[in-house]
C-alpha positions as a LaTeX table, in Angstrom:
\begin{tabular}{lrrr}
\hline
Residue & $x$ (\AA) & $y$ (\AA) & $z$ (\AA) \\
\hline
Met1 & $-14.49$ & 4.79 & 9.39 \\
Asp2 & $-15.47$ & 3.21 & 12.68 \\
Val3 & $-12.54$ & 2.25 & 14.88 \\
His4 & $-13.27$ & $-0.59$ & 17.28 \\
Gly5 & $-11.52$ & $-1.62$ & 20.46 \\
Thr6 & $-10.08$ & 0.09 & 23.47 \\
Val7 & $-7.14$ & 2.18 & 24.65 \\
Thr8 & $-6.00$ & 2.77 & 28.20 \\
Ala9 & $-6.03$ & 6.38 & 29.40 \\
Gly10 & $-2.98$ & 8.19 & 28.05 \\
Phe11 & $-2.85$ & 6.16 & 24.83 \\
Glu12 & $-5.53$ & 8.16 & 23.02 \\
Pro13 & $-2.93$ & 9.43 & 20.49 \\
Val14 & $-2.71$ & 5.88 & 19.13 \\
Arg15 & $-6.45$ & 5.76 & 18.46 \\
Glu16 & $-6.23$ & 9.14 & 16.72 \\
Ala17 & $-3.32$ & 8.01 & 14.54 \\
Phe18 & $-5.05$ & 4.73 & 13.72 \\
Ala19 & $-8.21$ & 6.54 & 12.60 \\
Arg20 & $-6.14$ & 8.98 & 10.56 \\
Asn21 & $-4.51$ & 6.09 & 8.70 \\
Phe22 & $-7.95$ & 5.26 & 7.29 \\
Glu23 & $-8.93$ & 8.86 & 6.65 \\
Val24 & $-5.70$ & 10.08 & 5.05 \\
Leu25 & $-3.41$ & 7.17 & 4.21 \\
Gly26 & $-5.94$ & 4.89 & 2.56 \\
Glu27 & $-5.88$ & 2.03 & 5.05 \\
Arg28 & $-8.29$ & $-0.75$ & 3.98 \\
Gly29 & $-8.30$ & $-2.97$ & 7.05 \\
Ala30 & $-5.87$ & $-3.15$ & 9.96 \\
Ala31 & $-5.30$ & $-3.68$ & 13.66 \\
Val32 & $-2.80$ & $-2.44$ & 16.21 \\
Ala33 & $-2.04$ & $-3.71$ & 19.70 \\
Val34 & 0.35 & $-2.40$ & 22.35 \\
Tyr35 & 1.42 & $-3.92$ & 25.64 \\
Arg36 & 3.17 & $-2.09$ & 28.45 \\
Asp37 & 4.88 & $-4.08$ & 31.20 \\
Gly38 & 2.93 & $-7.15$ & 30.13 \\
His39 & $-0.50$ & $-5.47$ & 30.15 \\
Lys40 & $-2.48$ & $-4.62$ & 27.02 \\
Val41 & $-2.98$ & $-0.87$ & 26.71 \\
Val42 & $-4.06$ & $-0.62$ & 23.05 \\
Asp43 & $-6.33$ & $-3.02$ & 21.16 \\
Leu44 & $-7.80$ & $-1.45$ & 18.01 \\
Trp45 & $-9.11$ & $-2.67$ & 14.68 \\
Gly46 & $-11.13$ & $-1.32$ & 11.78 \\
Gly47 & $-12.00$ & $-1.57$ & 8.11 \\
Gly48 & $-12.71$ & $-4.67$ & 6.06 \\
Arg49 & $-11.20$ & $-8.07$ & 6.64 \\
Asp50 & $-10.36$ & $-8.56$ & 2.95 \\
Val51 & $-8.38$ & $-6.00$ & 0.99 \\
Asp52 & $-10.60$ & $-6.54$ & $-2.04$ \\
Gly53 & $-13.90$ & $-6.75$ & $-0.14$ \\
Gly54 & $-14.89$ & $-3.09$ & $-0.14$ \\
Ala55 & $-15.61$ & $-0.83$ & 2.80 \\
Pro56 & $-17.43$ & $-2.65$ & 5.60 \\
Asp57 & $-20.34$ & $-0.16$ & 5.44 \\
Ser58 & $-20.81$ & $-0.68$ & 1.70 \\
Gly59 & $-22.50$ & $-4.05$ & 2.05 \\
Ala60 & $-19.58$ & $-5.79$ & 0.31 \\
Gly61 & $-17.12$ & $-7.83$ & 2.28 \\
Ala62 & $-16.85$ & $-8.81$ & 5.92 \\
Pro63 & $-15.65$ & $-6.32$ & 8.53 \\
Trp64 & $-12.42$ & $-6.76$ & 10.43 \\
Glu65 & $-13.24$ & $-8.32$ & 13.79 \\
Arg66 & $-11.41$ & $-8.92$ & 17.02 \\
Gly67 & $-9.16$ & $-11.88$ & 16.23 \\
Thr68 & $-8.86$ & $-11.27$ & 12.48 \\
Ala69 & $-5.41$ & $-12.41$ & 11.36 \\
Gln70 & $-3.27$ & $-11.58$ & 8.32 \\
Ile71 & $-0.04$ & $-12.69$ & 6.73 \\
Val72 & 2.80 & $-10.57$ & 8.15 \\
Arg73 & 5.53 & $-11.22$ & 5.60 \\
Ser74 & 9.03 & $-10.53$ & 6.99 \\
Ala75 & 7.74 & $-9.75$ & 10.47 \\
Thr76 & 7.85 & $-13.56$ & 10.64 \\
Lys77 & 11.66 & $-13.35$ & 10.77 \\
Gly78 & 11.57 & $-12.03$ & 14.33 \\
Val79 & 9.57 & $-15.05$ & 15.48 \\
Ala80 & 11.90 & $-17.49$ & 13.71 \\
Ala81 & 14.93 & $-15.78$ & 15.25 \\
Ala82 & 13.47 & $-16.40$ & 18.70 \\
Val83 & 13.55 & $-20.14$ & 18.06 \\
Leu84 & 17.30 & $-20.20$ & 17.39 \\
Leu85 & 17.98 & $-17.91$ & 20.34 \\
Met86 & 15.89 & $-20.06$ & 22.67 \\
Leu87 & 17.73 & $-23.18$ & 21.48 \\
Trp88 & 20.97 & $-21.36$ & 22.35 \\
Gln89 & 19.47 & $-20.31$ & 25.68 \\
Arg90 & 18.77 & $-23.98$ & 26.45 \\
Gly91 & 22.28 & $-25.07$ & 25.53 \\
Glu92 & 21.18 & $-26.98$ & 22.43 \\
Leu93 & 22.85 & $-24.67$ & 19.91 \\
Asp94 & 26.16 & $-22.81$ & 19.79 \\
Leu95 & 25.89 & $-19.45$ & 18.04 \\
Asp96 & 29.64 & $-19.46$ & 17.42 \\
Ala97 & 29.66 & $-22.90$ & 15.81 \\
Pro98 & 29.85 & $-23.29$ & 12.03 \\
Val99 & 26.51 & $-23.93$ & 10.39 \\
Gly100 & 28.11 & $-27.07$ & 8.92 \\
Ala101 & 28.54 & $-28.54$ & 12.39 \\
Tyr102 & 24.78 & $-29.08$ & 12.43 \\
Trp103 & 24.17 & $-29.25$ & 8.70 \\
Pro104 & 27.12 & $-30.96$ & 6.96 \\
Gln105 & 25.74 & $-30.40$ & 3.45 \\
Tyr106 & 26.13 & $-26.65$ & 3.98 \\
Lys107 & 29.95 & $-26.88$ & 3.98 \\
Thr108 & 30.27 & $-26.30$ & 0.22 \\
Ala109 & 31.24 & $-23.51$ & $-2.19$ \\
Gly110 & 33.20 & $-21.51$ & 0.39 \\
Lys111 & 30.60 & $-21.57$ & 3.17 \\
Asp112 & 32.40 & $-23.88$ & 5.61 \\
Arg113 & 33.31 & $-21.00$ & 7.97 \\
Thr114 & 29.80 & $-19.52$ & 8.13 \\
Leu115 & 28.74 & $-19.26$ & 11.77 \\
Val116 & 25.23 & $-19.64$ & 13.14 \\
Arg117 & 25.34 & $-16.02$ & 14.30 \\
Asp118 & 26.16 & $-14.98$ & 10.71 \\
Val119 & 22.82 & $-16.42$ & 9.61 \\
Leu120 & 20.94 & $-14.44$ & 12.25 \\
Ala121 & 22.78 & $-11.18$ & 11.49 \\
His122 & 22.33 & $-11.43$ & 7.70 \\
Arg123 & 26.07 & $-11.97$ & 7.22 \\
Ala124 & 25.91 & $-15.45$ & 5.65 \\
Gly125 & 26.47 & $-14.09$ & 2.14 \\
Val126 & 23.73 & $-16.11$ & 0.46 \\
Pro127 & 20.81 & $-13.72$ & $-0.07$ \\
Val128 & 20.28 & $-14.95$ & $-3.64$ \\
Leu129 & 19.86 & $-18.24$ & $-5.49$ \\
Asp130 & 21.41 & $-18.72$ & $-8.92$ \\
Arg131 & 18.28 & $-20.67$ & $-9.81$ \\
Pro132 & 15.21 & $-19.25$ & $-8.08$ \\
Leu133 & 12.70 & $-21.66$ & $-6.66$ \\
Thr134 & 9.09 & $-21.86$ & $-7.73$ \\
Pro135 & 6.49 & $-21.32$ & $-4.99$ \\
Ala136 & 5.89 & $-25.08$ & $-4.83$ \\
Glu137 & 9.62 & $-25.80$ & $-4.53$ \\
Ala138 & 10.04 & $-23.07$ & $-1.92$ \\
Ala139 & 7.33 & $-24.62$ & 0.23 \\
Asp140 & 9.25 & $-27.92$ & 0.30 \\
Pro141 & 11.79 & $-27.58$ & 3.14 \\
Asp142 & 14.04 & $-30.23$ & 1.62 \\
Arg143 & 14.21 & $-28.46$ & $-1.75$ \\
Gly144 & 14.81 & $-25.09$ & $-0.15$ \\
Ala145 & 17.52 & $-26.40$ & 2.14 \\
Ala146 & 19.29 & $-28.17$ & $-0.72$ \\
Ala147 & 19.24 & $-25.04$ & $-2.86$ \\
Val148 & 20.73 & $-22.75$ & $-0.24$ \\
Ala149 & 23.30 & $-25.39$ & 0.79 \\
Ala150 & 24.55 & $-25.64$ & $-2.80$ \\
Gln151 & 24.64 & $-21.87$ & $-3.36$ \\
Ala152 & 28.00 & $-20.09$ & $-3.59$ \\
Pro153 & 28.13 & $-16.95$ & $-1.41$ \\
Ala154 & 27.97 & $-13.48$ & $-2.94$ \\
Trp155 & 30.61 & $-12.32$ & $-0.44$ \\
Glu156 & 32.84 & $-14.01$ & 2.11 \\
Pro157 & 30.53 & $-15.08$ & 4.93 \\
Gly158 & 30.92 & $-13.05$ & 8.10 \\
Thr159 & 32.68 & $-10.10$ & 6.44 \\
Asp160 & 29.68 & $-7.96$ & 5.47 \\
His161 & 25.90 & $-7.89$ & 5.69 \\
Gly162 & 22.97 & $-7.88$ & 3.29 \\
Tyr163 & 19.33 & $-8.65$ & 3.88 \\
His164 & 18.49 & $-12.33$ & 3.23 \\
Ala165 & 14.93 & $-11.55$ & 2.17 \\
Gln166 & 13.88 & $-15.07$ & 1.13 \\
Thr167 & 16.80 & $-17.40$ & 1.81 \\
Tyr168 & 16.44 & $-16.70$ & 5.53 \\
Ser169 & 13.57 & $-19.21$ & 5.38 \\
Trp170 & 15.72 & $-22.21$ & 4.52 \\
Leu171 & 18.77 & $-21.11$ & 6.51 \\
Thr172 & 16.83 & $-20.82$ & 9.77 \\
Gly173 & 14.28 & $-23.54$ & 9.10 \\
Glu174 & 16.88 & $-26.20$ & 8.34 \\
Leu175 & 19.07 & $-25.25$ & 11.31 \\
Ile176 & 16.07 & $-25.53$ & 13.61 \\
Arg177 & 15.10 & $-28.90$ & 12.14 \\
Arg178 & 18.67 & $-30.26$ & 12.41 \\
Val179 & 19.15 & $-29.10$ & 15.99 \\
Ser180 & 15.72 & $-29.80$ & 17.48 \\
Gly181 & 14.33 & $-32.55$ & 15.27 \\
Arg182 & 11.15 & $-30.51$ & 14.83 \\
Thr183 & 9.93 & $-28.27$ & 12.06 \\
Val184 & 10.11 & $-24.57$ & 12.72 \\
Gly185 & 6.31 & $-24.30$ & 12.60 \\
Ala186 & 5.86 & $-27.02$ & 15.19 \\
Trp187 & 8.54 & $-25.52$ & 17.43 \\
Ile188 & 6.85 & $-22.10$ & 17.34 \\
Ala189 & 3.44 & $-23.61$ & 18.10 \\
Asp190 & 4.72 & $-25.72$ & 21.00 \\
Glu191 & 7.31 & $-23.46$ & 22.61 \\
Ile192 & 6.36 & $-19.87$ & 21.72 \\
Ala193 & 2.78 & $-19.30$ & 20.58 \\
Gly194 & 1.29 & $-21.80$ & 23.02 \\
Pro195 & 3.10 & $-20.69$ & 26.19 \\
Ala196 & 2.71 & $-17.00$ & 25.27 \\
Gly197 & $-0.96$ & $-17.37$ & 24.38 \\
Ala198 & $-0.21$ & $-15.59$ & 21.10 \\
Asp199 & $-2.33$ & $-15.93$ & 17.99 \\
Leu200 & 0.43 & $-16.50$ & 15.48 \\
Trp201 & 1.23 & $-19.39$ & 13.19 \\
Leu202 & 3.93 & $-20.51$ & 10.79 \\
Gly203 & 2.09 & $-23.05$ & 8.70 \\
Leu204 & $-1.55$ & $-22.05$ & 9.13 \\
Pro205 & $-3.70$ & $-24.89$ & 10.55 \\
Glu206 & $-6.84$ & $-25.62$ & 8.57 \\
Arg207 & $-8.98$ & $-24.89$ & 11.62 \\
Glu208 & $-7.78$ & $-21.25$ & 11.59 \\
Arg209 & $-8.32$ & $-20.52$ & 7.89 \\
Ala210 & $-11.67$ & $-18.77$ & 8.34 \\
Arg211 & $-10.27$ & $-15.99$ & 10.50 \\
Val212 & $-7.56$ & $-14.92$ & 8.03 \\
Gly213 & $-8.31$ & $-12.10$ & 5.60 \\
Arg214 & $-7.22$ & $-11.61$ & 2.01 \\
Val215 & $-4.21$ & $-9.37$ & 1.41 \\
Gly216 & $-3.06$ & $-7.43$ & $-1.63$ \\
Gln217 & $-0.96$ & $-4.59$ & $-2.95$ \\
Thr218 & $-2.47$ & $-1.11$ & $-2.57$ \\
Glu219 & $-1.43$ & 2.44 & $-3.33$ \\
Ala220 & $-1.59$ & 5.46 & $-1.06$ \\
Pro221 & $-4.43$ & 7.81 & $-2.12$ \\
Ala222 & $-3.65$ & 10.89 & $-4.19$ \\
Gln223 & $-4.40$ & 13.24 & $-1.30$ \\
Ala224 & $-1.63$ & 11.55 & 0.66 \\
Gly225 & 0.91 & 12.33 & $-2.04$ \\
Ala226 & 2.66 & 14.89 & 0.10 \\
Leu227 & 3.34 & 12.19 & 2.65 \\
Arg228 & 5.05 & 9.86 & 0.19 \\
Thr229 & 8.81 & 9.66 & 0.18 \\
Arg230 & 10.87 & 9.08 & $-2.91$ \\
Pro231 & 13.55 & 6.41 & $-2.64$ \\
Lys232 & 17.13 & 7.51 & $-3.21$ \\
Arg233 & 18.35 & 7.06 & $-6.77$ \\
Ala234 & 20.70 & 4.22 & $-5.81$ \\
Val235 & 17.85 & 2.36 & $-4.12$ \\
Ala236 & 15.50 & 2.84 & $-7.06$ \\
Asp237 & 18.18 & 1.69 & $-9.49$ \\
Ala238 & 18.88 & $-1.42$ & $-7.43$ \\
Tyr239 & 15.24 & $-2.47$ & $-7.43$ \\
Ala240 & 14.99 & $-1.78$ & $-11.17$ \\
Asp241 & 18.09 & $-3.80$ & $-12.13$ \\
Pro242 & 17.27 & $-7.52$ & $-12.65$ \\
Gly243 & 20.92 & $-8.41$ & $-12.03$ \\
Ser244 & 21.30 & $-6.58$ & $-8.72$ \\
Leu245 & 21.52 & $-8.40$ & $-5.42$ \\
Thr246 & 18.42 & $-6.46$ & $-4.42$ \\
Arg247 & 16.19 & $-7.78$ & $-7.18$ \\
Arg248 & 17.67 & $-11.25$ & $-7.03$ \\
Ala249 & 17.25 & $-11.52$ & $-3.26$ \\
Phe250 & 13.54 & $-10.76$ & $-3.38$ \\
Ala251 & 13.19 & $-12.96$ & $-6.49$ \\
Ala252 & 14.65 & $-16.07$ & $-4.85$ \\
Ile253 & 11.09 & $-17.34$ & $-5.17$ \\
Thr254 & 9.86 & $-16.78$ & $-8.74$ \\
Pro255 & 7.11 & $-16.14$ & $-9.62$ \\
Leu256 & 5.95 & $-14.43$ & $-6.45$ \\
Pro257 & 3.66 & $-16.70$ & $-4.43$ \\
Asp258 & $-0.06$ & $-16.06$ & $-4.18$ \\
Glu259 & $-0.27$ & $-15.02$ & $-0.54$ \\
Asn260 & $-3.98$ & $-15.83$ & $-0.45$ \\
Asp261 & $-3.46$ & $-19.42$ & $-1.62$ \\
Pro262 & $-4.33$ & $-21.86$ & 1.20 \\
Ala263 & $-1.41$ & $-24.08$ & 0.17 \\
Tyr264 & 1.04 & $-21.19$ & 0.55 \\
Arg265 & $-0.41$ & $-20.23$ & 3.91 \\
Ala266 & $-0.14$ & $-23.82$ & 5.12 \\
Ala267 & 3.58 & $-23.91$ & 4.26 \\
Ala268 & 6.22 & $-22.77$ & 6.74 \\
Leu269 & 8.56 & $-20.11$ & 5.34 \\
Pro270 & 10.20 & $-18.35$ & 8.29 \\
Ala271 & 11.24 & $-15.40$ & 6.13 \\
Ser272 & 7.88 & $-14.46$ & 4.79 \\
Asn273 & 4.60 & $-16.24$ & 5.49 \\
Gly274 & 3.81 & $-16.18$ & 9.19 \\
Ile275 & 0.24 & $-15.27$ & 10.02 \\
Ala276 & $-0.75$ & $-13.32$ & 13.12 \\
Thr277 & $-3.20$ & $-11.00$ & 14.75 \\
Ala278 & $-1.88$ & $-7.62$ & 15.88 \\
Asp279 & $-2.39$ & $-8.80$ & 19.43 \\
Gly280 & $-0.50$ & $-12.03$ & 18.69 \\
Leu281 & 2.48 & $-10.11$ & 17.34 \\
Ala282 & 2.50 & $-7.63$ & 20.24 \\
Arg283 & 1.99 & $-10.38$ & 22.81 \\
Phe284 & 4.89 & $-12.35$ & 21.35 \\
Tyr285 & 7.23 & $-9.38$ & 21.82 \\
Ala286 & 5.81 & $-8.65$ & 25.27 \\
Ser287 & 6.61 & $-12.25$ & 26.19 \\
Leu288 & 10.22 & $-11.86$ & 25.09 \\
Ile289 & 10.91 & $-8.98$ & 27.47 \\
Gly290 & 8.75 & $-9.65$ & 30.52 \\
Glu291 & 5.98 & $-11.56$ & 32.22 \\
Val292 & 2.58 & $-11.73$ & 30.56 \\
Asp293 & $-0.35$ & $-13.15$ & 32.54 \\
Gly294 & 2.05 & $-14.51$ & 35.14 \\
Asn295 & 4.12 & $-16.47$ & 32.62 \\
Arg296 & 7.86 & $-15.92$ & 32.82 \\
Pro297 & 9.63 & $-14.23$ & 29.89 \\
Leu298 & 10.65 & $-16.38$ & 26.94 \\
Phe299 & 14.09 & $-14.72$ & 26.89 \\
Thr300 & 16.49 & $-14.62$ & 29.79 \\
Pro301 & 18.31 & $-11.28$ & 30.30 \\
Arg302 & 21.37 & $-12.78$ & 28.59 \\
Thr303 & 19.36 & $-13.85$ & 25.56 \\
Leu304 & 17.64 & $-10.48$ & 25.38 \\
Glu305 & 20.98 & $-8.73$ & 25.27 \\
Ala306 & 22.20 & $-11.11$ & 22.57 \\
Ala307 & 19.10 & $-10.43$ & 20.47 \\
Arg308 & 19.43 & $-6.65$ & 20.52 \\
Gly309 & 23.19 & $-6.24$ & 20.56 \\
Glu310 & 24.36 & $-4.72$ & 17.27 \\
Arg311 & 25.96 & $-7.32$ & 14.99 \\
Ser312 & 25.62 & $-5.65$ & 11.58 \\
Ala313 & 25.51 & $-1.96$ & 10.74 \\
Gly314 & 26.06 & 0.30 & 7.77 \\
Ala315 & 25.47 & $-0.06$ & 4.05 \\
Asp316 & 23.32 & $-3.12$ & 3.39 \\
Arg317 & 24.41 & $-4.94$ & 0.21 \\
Val318 & 20.83 & $-5.91$ & $-0.59$ \\
Leu319 & 18.63 & $-3.09$ & 0.68 \\
Val320 & 21.15 & $-0.41$ & $-0.41$ \\
Val321 & 20.47 & 1.69 & 2.69 \\
Asn322 & 22.10 & 1.71 & 6.11 \\
Thr323 & 20.61 & $-1.04$ & 8.24 \\
Arg324 & 21.28 & $-2.32$ & 11.76 \\
Phe325 & 20.76 & $-5.90$ & 12.89 \\
Gly326 & 21.12 & $-7.75$ & 16.15 \\
Leu327 & 20.80 & $-11.51$ & 16.16 \\
Gly328 & 17.73 & $-11.94$ & 13.99 \\
Tyr329 & 16.21 & $-8.55$ & 14.68 \\
Met330 & 16.31 & $-5.15$ & 13.03 \\
Leu331 & 17.42 & $-2.43$ & 15.41 \\
His332 & 16.19 & 1.15 & 15.62 \\
Gly333 & 17.71 & 3.27 & 12.85 \\
Ser334 & 17.00 & 5.44 & 9.84 \\
Ala335 & 15.93 & 2.51 & 7.65 \\
Ser336 & 13.52 & 1.08 & 10.22 \\
Pro337 & 12.63 & 3.53 & 13.00 \\
Leu338 & 11.23 & 1.80 & 16.06 \\
Leu339 & 10.26 & 3.35 & 19.38 \\
Ser340 & 13.70 & 4.23 & 20.72 \\
Pro341 & 17.39 & 3.31 & 20.35 \\
Thr342 & 16.84 & 0.33 & 22.66 \\
Ser343 & 14.08 & $-1.23$ & 20.52 \\
Phe344 & 14.40 & $-4.42$ & 18.49 \\
Gly345 & 11.92 & $-6.12$ & 16.18 \\
His346 & 11.11 & $-6.72$ & 12.55 \\
Pro347 & 8.94 & $-5.12$ & 9.84 \\
Gly348 & 7.17 & $-6.93$ & 7.04 \\
Arg349 & 7.57 & $-5.54$ & 3.55 \\
Gly350 & 4.83 & $-3.05$ & 2.80 \\
Gly351 & 3.24 & $-2.70$ & 6.23 \\
Pro352 & 3.34 & $-5.14$ & 9.18 \\
Leu353 & 5.54 & $-4.40$ & 12.17 \\
Gly354 & 6.32 & $-5.97$ & 15.51 \\
Phe355 & 8.88 & $-4.89$ & 18.09 \\
Ala356 & 9.73 & $-4.57$ & 21.76 \\
Asp357 & 11.37 & $-1.79$ & 23.72 \\
Pro358 & 12.72 & $-3.23$ & 26.98 \\
Glu359 & 13.45 & 0.10 & 28.67 \\
Ser360 & 9.89 & 1.41 & 28.34 \\
Gly361 & 8.30 & $-2.04$ & 28.62 \\
Ile362 & 6.46 & $-1.49$ & 25.34 \\
Ala363 & 5.61 & $-4.25$ & 22.87 \\
Phe364 & 3.92 & $-3.36$ & 19.59 \\
Gly365 & 2.10 & $-5.21$ & 16.82 \\
Tyr366 & 0.51 & $-3.85$ & 13.63 \\
Val367 & $-1.03$ & $-5.89$ & 10.81 \\
Thr368 & $-2.78$ & $-4.77$ & 7.63 \\
Asn369 & $-4.36$ & $-6.32$ & 4.56 \\
Gly370 & $-3.10$ & $-3.62$ & 2.19 \\
Phe371 & 0.60 & $-3.79$ & 1.37 \\
Arg372 & 2.47 & $-0.78$ & 0.01 \\
Ser373 & 5.78 & $-0.27$ & $-1.81$ \\
Ser374 & 7.70 & 0.46 & 1.41 \\
Val375 & 10.19 & $-2.17$ & 2.53 \\
Thr376 & 11.20 & $-1.42$ & 6.12 \\
Ala377 & 9.30 & 1.71 & 7.22 \\
Asp378 & 5.66 & 1.91 & 6.17 \\
Pro379 & 4.08 & 5.36 & 6.80 \\
Arg380 & 1.00 & 3.86 & 8.48 \\
Ala381 & 3.04 & 1.82 & 10.94 \\
Gln382 & 5.35 & 4.76 & 11.54 \\
Ala383 & 2.40 & 7.03 & 12.36 \\
Leu384 & 1.35 & 4.56 & 15.03 \\
Val385 & 4.88 & 4.29 & 16.42 \\
Arg386 & 5.09 & 8.07 & 16.71 \\
Ala387 & 1.78 & 8.06 & 18.57 \\
Val388 & 3.07 & 5.45 & 21.02 \\
Arg389 & 6.16 & 7.60 & 21.48 \\
Thr390 & 3.95 & 10.58 & 22.29 \\
Ala391 & 1.81 & 8.55 & 24.70 \\
Thr392 & 4.81 & 7.19 & 26.59 \\
Gly393 & 7.07 & 10.23 & 26.42 \\
Thr394 & 9.79 & 8.06 & 24.91 \\
Ala395 & 12.66 & 9.77 & 23.11 \\
Gly396 & 13.03 & 8.50 & 19.55 \\
\hline
\end{tabular}
């Protein structure tokens, strides 16, 4: 497999790991980008643009090119979180205010004391919907907001945490709309992607459709079997039980949307359907922690500390593993290893990953067209993270 792009001297381990992902782990098409202190040091891509298009040297399917973008699933959550934190940074939002102060309809069914920070830290208690939404209903921000506002919490808000896999879309999207008067997709385009020069979108514009590849579920090859990890029995049972919070949280949209449907990609679901290049994801995180191309950071030091300060830790009621969250971001831990204990970011289920590590100045973005069964720690992304750790001499 030909690997295209460049690495700065010292980051050769990342190229080696990226190539190995194709050779051993069955990567179909992917890209990885890394910034250090605002400068790009890794920019690699390879494989086919479409997961179902065949190998690029087989004559079937288009090759991945510089600028190819893919849906990044829950890695979108980290971008949406930045919107709420920047609104707080500007004095337009109080993280310690009740959600109902901005969204009166939310003050029902025992949710009147839910704070804005509870939403960001996955402590709102509404990871499930008693009546799941169809993909068409989910794409309607009014329908989604009404459903989550009417939902009774699964636990007392603020007292525990559990991953809001799908409902995070309507919780964050409606708060942003109520506070700013803009949709979350428009806010990201105007205030984050534009100023940062990052190729990322929430609500894909029609003019960008041609650069986005097809995604799909894939399995690791048989020869990589030794590298697979079996989930703990409790985790496997939770995913198998239709009545568990785990299954119900991921099934808040039923049936699962077709992620290659242009209508789905044009919708704005902050929990799940952002689209980005690897460079766009890495550049976004680089822009949170420092200057990029002379532009000042998107986050002030105070906001950065708020984002990565631990707000939830321990047994996650939905993921059934120990997770750590700051305000909108997963933190380095056993469930989602990042570069170091100071890192913050967000994975996408089955592959994508974006994060920043302020102490080392590293920002990382990985996108793929082949999703796997992993939820928070895909082996391909983790191989690349370990290579960055080797290149930078960072302690994990």
